[in-house]
Legacy VTK file of the C-alpha trace (Angstrom):
# vtk DataFile Version 3.0
C-alpha trace
ASCII
DATASET POLYDATA
POINTS 183 float
-2.830 -25.459 18.296
0.397 -26.525 16.600
1.900 -24.408 13.977
2.300 -26.198 10.597
4.531 -24.821 7.875
2.415 -23.735 4.894
2.416 -26.344 2.083
5.323 -28.150 3.942
7.810 -25.908 2.234
10.563 -23.678 3.786
10.384 -19.838 3.501
12.501 -19.647 0.260
10.420 -22.262 -1.440
7.246 -20.431 -0.627
8.694 -17.155 -1.722
9.751 -18.870 -4.993
6.192 -20.279 -5.544
4.679 -16.763 -4.855
7.146 -14.854 -7.082
5.327 -15.369 -10.421
1.899 -14.628 -8.841
3.033 -11.126 -7.649
1.076 -8.100 -8.775
2.433 -5.067 -10.703
2.129 -2.718 -7.763
4.001 -1.870 -4.575
3.300 0.041 -1.328
5.449 2.406 0.522
5.077 3.651 3.947
6.645 6.707 5.624
7.446 5.024 8.890
4.489 5.287 11.010
4.765 6.636 14.587
3.002 3.480 15.730
5.185 0.536 14.757
2.253 -1.906 14.998
0.788 -0.133 11.804
3.726 -0.931 9.610
3.605 -4.626 10.600
-0.223 -4.558 9.913
0.448 -2.970 6.497
2.983 -5.556 5.550
0.388 -8.267 6.459
-2.335 -6.527 4.334
0.177 -6.054 1.491
0.865 -9.789 1.533
-2.783 -10.559 1.086
-2.539 -8.667 -2.292
0.815 -10.085 -3.215
2.484 -6.720 -3.846
5.857 -6.717 -5.647
7.481 -5.061 -2.607
6.936 -3.091 0.520
9.016 0.078 0.929
9.510 1.425 4.333
10.798 5.044 4.380
12.747 6.156 7.453
14.621 4.331 10.226
11.962 4.048 12.961
11.388 0.490 14.103
8.490 -1.604 13.122
6.601 -4.376 15.019
7.258 -7.639 13.226
4.643 -9.647 15.270
1.952 -7.398 13.766
2.932 -8.728 10.303
1.869 -12.263 11.640
4.858 -13.760 9.908
4.027 -12.421 6.367
7.069 -10.229 6.333
9.086 -13.483 5.641
7.376 -13.869 2.293
7.534 -10.279 1.235
10.345 -8.145 -0.363
10.641 -5.417 2.238
12.877 -2.582 0.986
14.276 -0.414 3.771
14.906 3.199 2.515
16.654 5.396 5.173
15.119 8.519 3.902
12.997 10.103 1.112
15.879 10.467 -1.441
16.848 6.733 -1.151
13.050 5.955 -1.646
12.789 8.198 -4.757
15.964 6.730 -6.123
14.587 3.154 -5.556
11.423 3.955 -7.321
12.696 6.245 -10.210
10.492 6.009 -13.280
7.571 4.299 -11.505
4.182 6.151 -11.035
3.857 7.255 -7.383
0.317 7.624 -6.133
0.114 9.486 -2.793
-2.721 8.586 -0.514
-3.361 11.961 1.245
-6.772 13.626 1.727
-5.762 17.332 2.003
-3.678 17.330 -1.258
-5.817 14.976 -3.292
-7.095 15.956 -6.611
-9.322 12.817 -7.076
-10.585 9.766 -5.115
-9.316 6.190 -5.276
-12.495 5.356 -7.200
-11.680 7.739 -10.021
-7.912 7.909 -10.229
-6.037 5.943 -12.813
-4.205 2.916 -11.429
-1.190 2.489 -13.939
0.812 -0.555 -14.106
3.816 -0.738 -11.919
2.405 1.884 -9.475
3.616 2.503 -5.963
0.890 3.609 -3.414
2.578 5.981 -0.950
1.204 6.364 2.520
2.254 8.911 5.152
2.621 8.557 8.837
-0.318 9.061 11.195
0.568 12.315 12.571
2.423 14.086 9.652
0.976 12.605 6.572
3.226 12.668 3.407
6.268 15.015 3.498
6.070 17.847 0.866
9.066 16.393 -1.064
7.159 13.102 -1.632
3.942 14.808 -2.544
5.582 16.765 -5.130
7.200 13.516 -6.599
3.825 11.875 -6.767
2.207 11.255 -10.282
-1.212 11.942 -8.545
-2.556 12.164 -5.052
-5.757 10.486 -4.202
-8.179 10.590 -1.178
-10.370 7.906 0.221
-13.819 9.397 0.567
-15.013 9.842 4.227
-18.450 10.722 5.414
-17.911 11.077 9.241
-16.567 14.060 11.182
-13.085 12.345 11.690
-10.249 13.700 9.569
-8.500 10.542 8.609
-8.545 6.680 8.485
-5.985 4.713 10.413
-3.052 4.225 8.073
-3.251 0.379 8.051
-6.930 0.569 7.029
-6.254 3.146 4.355
-3.644 0.779 2.975
-6.145 -1.980 2.793
-8.678 0.162 1.052
-6.408 1.363 -1.706
-5.110 -2.235 -2.311
-8.538 -3.463 -2.447
-9.754 -0.855 -4.932
-6.819 -1.753 -7.038
-7.665 -5.432 -6.845
-11.294 -4.749 -7.559
-10.500 -3.106 -10.793
-8.634 -6.146 -11.839
-11.133 -8.728 -10.795
-11.011 -11.450 -13.702
-14.574 -12.143 -13.331
-15.473 -8.390 -14.325
-18.906 -8.524 -12.713
-17.757 -6.845 -9.591
-16.525 -3.684 -11.445
-19.271 -1.021 -11.638
-19.698 0.709 -15.003
-17.366 3.601 -15.689
-20.278 5.923 -16.023
-21.410 5.314 -12.421
-21.339 8.601 -10.532
-18.973 8.947 -7.661
-19.745 10.818 -4.428
-18.091 14.312 -4.141
-14.592 14.601 -2.639
-14.765 16.028 0.858
LINES 1 184
183 0 1 2 3 4 5 6 7 8 9 10 11 12 13 14 15 16 17 18 19 20 21 22 23 24 25 26 27 28 29 30 31 32 33 34 35 36 37 38 39 40 41 42 43 44 45 46 47 48 49 50 51 52 53 54 55 56 57 58 59 60 61 62 63 64 65 66 67 68 69 70 71 72 73 74 75 76 77 78 79 80 81 82 83 84 85 86 87 88 89 90 91 92 93 94 95 96 97 98 99 100 101 102 103 104 105 106 107 108 109 110 111 112 113 114 115 116 117 118 119 120 121 122 123 124 125 126 127 128 129 130 131 132 133 134 135 136 137 138 139 140 141 142 143 144 145 146 147 148 149 150 151 152 153 154 155 156 157 158 159 160 161 162 163 164 165 166 167 168 169 170 171 172 173 174 175 176 177 178 179 180 181 182
C-alpha cells in the first residue's frame, strides 16, 4: 500500500492546522527503560492532541513506535528533573503513581493546563517529582499485578481527561456515582 501524505499537506502545514485544536494538557514521561514505550506514548498523546510531550532524561526512544506522530507533536526534551520542573513552572503537575496516590483518576480534579507525569516502568516517579506534584493519582486495578504498562497508563489518564470534556455530556456519569475503593 502506498503512503499518502495526510490531507496533501506538508508536515508544517499539518502542525499549523492542528495548533488551534490542541488541548490544555500535556504529558511528561520519565524516560522509560523500554524505548518503545516512549514512542507509543507519543502516538497516544497525539490522539488526544496534547499541547506538548515532555521527555525527562536522556535515554533514547524508539521513533518507529510513534508511527510518525512525533512529527506533528511538540516534543520537549528535558535532560533532567530540574529542567522539567523549570519548563513546567506554575502548571499543575498530576503524578500517575499507584503507591503514592491519594485518589484515583476518576475522582481527582483535572485542572486546566495540567501536566500528567508518568514514571519509568522499573522505578516509577522519582521522589523529587512526586514532591513537586499538585496531586498524585492511581488507576484502579483489580488483578494481582502491581502496575499497568506505562503506555497503557498514559492512554487511560488521557482518555479519562477527554471523557470529562466530552461535549455531548451524555458519556459523563453523575458526580454522585460511587467509585470503587482505591487499592
